[in-house]
Every structure is written in C-alpha cells, then in structure tokens.
N, C-alpha and C positions, 0 to 999 in steps of 0.2 A: 504494500500500500504506500509506503514511504517513497518508493521509486516512482509510482504513478503520480503522486503529488509533486515530486520534484520535476518530473517531465512536464506536467501541466503548467507549473509556474514558469518554467523555461519558455514554453510556448506563449504564455500570456505576456511575458516580458518583451516579446517581439512584436506585439500588436500595438496599434494605435486605435483608439475608439472613435466614435462619430464626432466627438468634440475636437479631435485633432490632438488631444493631450496624450503624451506618452505615459504608460503605466508607471506608477510608483512615486512620482514627485508629489509634494504636499498638495499642490493645486489639484492634481488628479484625485487624490483621496478626498479632499474637501468637496469636489464636484459630486462624487458618488455618495458620500455621507449625507450631503444635502438632499440628493434625490431619494435616498433610502428614508430619510426623515420625513420628507413630504409624502412618500408612499405609505409610510406607517401611520400618517395622520389622515389618511383617506383620499388623498389626491390620486388621480389616475396618472401615473408616471411610467414612461417607457424605461424599463430596467434592462433592456438589451445591452449586453456588454459588461454587465456586473460580474466581477471576478472574485475568486477565492482570496486574493490579496486584500481586498476591501474588508471581507468578513474577518480575516485574520487580524487586521488592524483594529477593528471594532472590538473583537474579543480581547485583544491585548490591552486596549484602553480600559475596558471594563475590569480586567484583572488588576490594573494599576489603581483604579478607583477603589476597589474593594480592599486592597492592601493599605491604601492611604487611610481609609476609614478605620481599619482594624489597628493601624499603627500606633 
C-alpha cells in the first residue's frame, strides 16, 4: 500500500490543475482548502482535481491543533 501511495503522489506532483497552480505550494493548498470549506458549508463546488496531498495536509493540521490543545 505504501508503494501505491508513493507512486500516486509522484504522479500528482507532475500535474497542474485547472487553476494553473502547481501542486504543493501554499497558494495551491489554500485554493483547495477554501473550496473544501465552501463545499462542506453546502455550496455546490467542483472538486475535480482534489488530491491526497490536500487531505494529508488537513489531517496534519488537525493533529497539530489537537497536540497544541493537549499541550
């Protein structure tokens, strides 16, 4: 499974999305986090191109918040 995830991330890293942004810079993450937030608030948002990297970053940020509260 780790090999599959590694290969998928490598492929994602070669892509640009419809915004023209390259994956992984802060602006790219901010773009997708905003779209996800709007989608979760009930807006009809096109999530085509959403990647595992965005999900990983959101999970990582949530973990940091939990550690900070517990700290």
